[in-house]
C-alpha positions in Angstrom: 166.6 63.0 90.6 166.0 64.8 93.8 164.9 67.9 91.8 162.3 65.8 89.9 161.0 64.2 93.2 160.7 67.7 94.8 158.9 69.0 91.7 156.3 66.1 91.8 155.8 66.6 95.5 155.1 70.3 94.9 152.6 69.5 92.2 150.8 67.0 94.4 150.7 69.6 97.2 149.2 72.2 95.0 146.6 69.7 93.6 145.7 68.8 97.2 145.2 72.5 98.2 143.2 73.2 95.1 140.9 70.1 95.4 140.3 70.8 99.1 139.4 74.5 98.3 137.1 73.3 95.5 135.5 70.7 97.7 135.0 73.4 100.5 133.4 75.8 98.0 131.0 73.0 96.7 130.0 72.1 100.2 129.2 75.7 101.3 127.2 76.2 98.1 125.3 73.0 98.8 124.6 74.1 102.4 123.4 77.5 101.3 126.4 79.1 103.2 127.8 80.8 100.1 126.9 84.6 100.4 124.3 85.1 97.6 121.8 87.8 96.6 119.3 87.9 93.7 121.0 90.8 92.0 123.7 93.4 92.7 121.6 96.6 92.4 118.6 97.6 94.4 116.4 100.7 95.0 115.5 102.2 98.3 112.8 104.8 99.2 112.8 107.7 101.6 110.7 107.4 104.9 110.1 103.7 104.7 112.4 100.6 104.9 113.0 98.2 101.9 113.9 94.6 102.5 116.7 92.9 100.6 116.6 89.1 101.2 120.0 87.2 101.7 119.6 84.1 99.6 122.6 82.3 101.0 125.0 82.9 103.9 126.0 81.8 107.4 123.7 84.3 109.3 126.7 85.8 110.8 127.4 89.1 108.9 129.1 92.5 109.2 127.6 95.4 107.2 129.1 98.6 106.1 127.4 101.6 104.3 129.8 103.6 102.0 127.8 106.8 102.4 125.8 107.1 105.6 124.3 110.4 104.6 122.4 108.8 101.7 121.4 105.5 103.4 120.7 103.7 106.6 121.0 99.9 106.5 120.7 97.1 109.0 120.7 93.3 109.1 117.6 91.5 110.5 118.0 87.9 111.7 114.8 87.8 113.8 113.3 84.9 111.7 114.6 81.4 112.6 114.4 80.4 109.0 116.2 81.8 106.0 119.5 83.5 105.7 118.3 87.0 107.0 117.3 90.2 105.4 118.9 93.6 105.0 116.7 96.6 105.5 117.6 99.8 103.7 116.0 103.3 104.2 116.8 106.3 102.1 117.8 109.5 103.8 118.4 111.6 100.6 118.4 110.9 96.9 121.6 109.5 95.5 123.6 106.3 95.0 125.8 104.5 97.4 127.0 100.9 98.1 126.7 98.6 101.1 129.2 95.8 101.8 128.3 92.5 103.5 131.1 90.5 105.0 130.2 86.8 106.0 132.2 86.2 109.1 132.1 82.3 108.6 133.0 81.9 105.0 135.0 85.0 104.6 133.0 86.1 101.5 132.2 89.7 100.7 129.3 91.0 98.6 129.0 94.7 97.5 125.5 95.9 96.5 124.7 99.2 94.8 121.8 101.0 96.3 119.9 103.8 94.6 117.6 106.0 96.8 114.5 107.5 95.4 111.5 109.5 96.6 108.8 107.6 98.3 105.8 106.6 96.2 102.5 104.7 96.8 100.8 102.6 94.2 97.2 101.8 93.6 95.6 99.3 91.3 92.4 100.8 89.7 89.6 98.4 90.6 86.8 100.4 88.9 86.7 103.5 86.9 84.2 105.6 84.8 87.0 108.4 84.5 88.3 108.0 80.8 91.9 109.3 81.7 92.5 106.6 84.4 90.9 103.3 83.3 90.1 100.3 85.2 93.0 97.8 85.4 95.7 100.6 85.2 98.2 101.3 88.0 98.4 104.8 89.7 101.6 105.9 91.3 101.7 108.9 93.6 105.2 110.3 94.3 106.2 112.1 97.4 108.2 114.9 95.8 108.1 118.7 95.7 106.1 118.7 92.4 103.7 116.0 93.7 103.9 113.9 90.5 101.5 111.1 89.5 101.9 108.4 86.9 99.3 106.2 85.4 100.6 102.9 83.7 98.8 100.2 81.8 100.2 96.7 81.6 100.3 95.1 78.1 99.9 91.3 77.4 103.6 91.1 77.4 103.7 92.4 81.0 105.3 95.6 79.7 104.2 98.7 81.5 103.2 101.6 79.3 102.8 105.2 80.5 99.3 106.5 79.9 99.2 109.6 81.9 101.5 112.0 83.8 100.7 115.0 85.9 100.6 116.5 89.4 98.3 115.7 92.3 97.4 117.6 95.5 95.5 116.6 98.6 93.7 119.1 100.8 90.7 119.6 102.9 87.6 121.6 101.9 84.7 122.2 104.3 86.1 119.4 106.4 86.2 116.8 103.7 89.3 115.4 101.9 89.7 116.5 98.4 92.4 116.0 95.6 93.3 117.7 92.4 94.7 116.0 89.4 96.4 118.3 86.8 97.7 117.1 83.5 98.1 118.0 79.8 94.9 117.6 77.7 94.6 119.0 74.2 97.7 120.9 74.6 96.6 122.6 77.8 97.1 121.9 81.5 93.6 121.1 83.0 92.9 120.5 86.7 90.2 118.3 87.9 88.8 118.2 91.5 87.8 115.1 93.3 86.0 114.4 96.7 87.7 111.6 98.7 85.3 111.3 101.5 84.1 107.8 100.4 87.6 106.4 100.7 88.9 104.0 103.4 90.0 106.2 106.5 93.1 104.1 106.8 94.2 105.0 103.4 93.5 108.7 104.0 95.5 108.5 107.2 98.4 106.8 105.4 98.3 109.5 102.6 98.2 112.2 105.2 101.3 110.8 107.0 103.5 110.1 104.0 102.1 112.2 101.1 100.3 115.2 102.2 102.5 118.2 102.5 99.8 120.3 104.1 93.6 95.9 108.8 90.9 96.3 106.3 91.6 96.6 102.7 92.7 100.2 101.8 90.6 101.8 99.2 91.0 105.3 97.8 87.9 106.7 96.0 88.0 109.7 93.7 84.6 111.2 93.1 85.1 113.9 90.5 83.3 117.0 91.7 80.2 118.1 89.5 80.4 114.8 87.7 79.4 111.2 88.1 82.9 110.0 87.3 84.2 107.8 90.0 87.6 106.0 90.5 88.0 103.2 92.9 91.6 102.2 93.7 93.2 99.6 96.1 96.6 100.1 97.6 99.3 97.7 96.3 103.0 97.2 96.6 103.6 97.5 92.8 107.0 98.8 91.7 107.2 101.9 89.6 109.1 101.2 86.3 112.9 101.6 86.2 114.3 105.1 85.6 111.0 107.0 86.2 112.3 108.6 89.3 115.7 109.5 88.1 
């Protein structure tokens, strides 16, 4: 009889612990304390910081980077609202993980971070240049080969690669110029553009981040010895997954 009473008491004790734990989890989720992120994999770029929002948490965290040679990471709690942000900045190309520990709830989250080359995106506002049409997206990548990509967005929001090639910025007779080289009719052809009509802030930004030699930021390509003109506006568009692998 005593054995049966002990067994019943043990079951009630386990039930109490389980129910209390379940209620605690529900309360943390309801208050937004449960450590939460939008996804488990993120991209970071060299030279600039990328923000990863913390969707749920206590605002009291500890951050660890698995490979500090690949990535710098820090927690930002300067805003009085929200659960904070993690800023990641690539140091070299590769993959690593960051681990976030919530000191209040005891929860841990591990995020995979992939570092890629820095790139700048431009939306083509107007264009009389057939290869880079109005409405397309131009991506200039800061890598050794100075790659550029032109994507068009279909009705389904799917991005389709229209053109790939290499760019180069340089000064000629005191004026900013650029070349775009790409395959055309089975041959690599190079076209020269004068950029002197572009917004100075944009050119300064390009000189800082892309050249290896606030008002709205425009980049204007005027093809030399031609009336073809491309007017682009700087955006924060994201290059399609896998392009920079």
